[in-house]
N, C-alpha and C positions, 0 to 999 in steps of 0.2 A: 504494500500500500504506500509505503514511503517513496519508493521509486516512481510509482504512478503519480503521486502528488508532485514530486519534484519535476518530472518531465512535463506534467500539465502546466505547472507554473512557468517553467522555462519556455515552452512553446507558445504559451499565451503572450509572454513578453516579447518573444522573437520567433515568429513562425518560419524564418529563413534557416534556422538551425537544422542540421541533418539528423535529428533524433526522432523523426516520426515513426519509423519502423519499430524501434524499441518501445515507444510510447503506445502504439497500437497493441503490441504484445502484452505490455504491462497492464493496460486497461482491460484487456480480455481476461487476463488471469485474476484481476481484482474485482471484476464485475462492474467496472465504471465505464462501460462502453457508451452510455448515454452522453456523458459530458465530453468524452473523446470524440464522438461523432459530431457533436455540436461545435467543438473547437475546429475540427477538420473542415466542416462546412463553412465556418466563418473564414478560415484561412484560404480555402479555394475561391471564395467570393471576393477576397481582398485584391483589388486591382493593382495595388502597389507591390504585391508579392511577385517575384520573378516567375515568368511563365513556366519555366522548367520545374521550379519547385512546386507550383500549383499542380502541374501534371503529375509529379511524383506523389503528392498528397492524394490527388484524385484516384490514382491507381490503387492506393492502399484503402481509400475510402470505400470504393465499391466492394472490395473484398470484406471489409469490416461490416458493411451493411448486410451483405449476404450471410456472414457468420452470425450476425445478430438477428437472423430470421426476418430481416426487412428486405425481402426479396424484390418487391416492386421497386423500392427506392434503389436497391443495388443494381438492378437491371437498367433503371433509368440513368443512373450515374455511369454505368458502363457504356451505354449507348452514347451519352454525351461525350465521354472520353474518346470513344472511337470516331465520333464525328468531328472532334476538334482538329484543327490543322496541326500538323507536326511541326514543331519548332526545331530548326536546325541552327547550330551555333555558327556565328559569323566566322569566316576564314581569318586566321591569325596573320 
């Protein structure tokens, strides 16, 4: 529970950090998927968040929705993810 709380606070303050995967796992183990899903949805709706990071969070979000038996929402998120344009990094 402490790891889940720590990661939730950390990602609430800075969603750009690369700790989404361990947070999703910790939330699933501690039964706090509700607040995790809410935070992930807010992060993916944040236009200031880098497109690549939003895509990475969305990729985990649909899986978490499916795991939480929110099948309709998970399928909706997956469809949106597949319909989104692929972002390619600019050449160096």
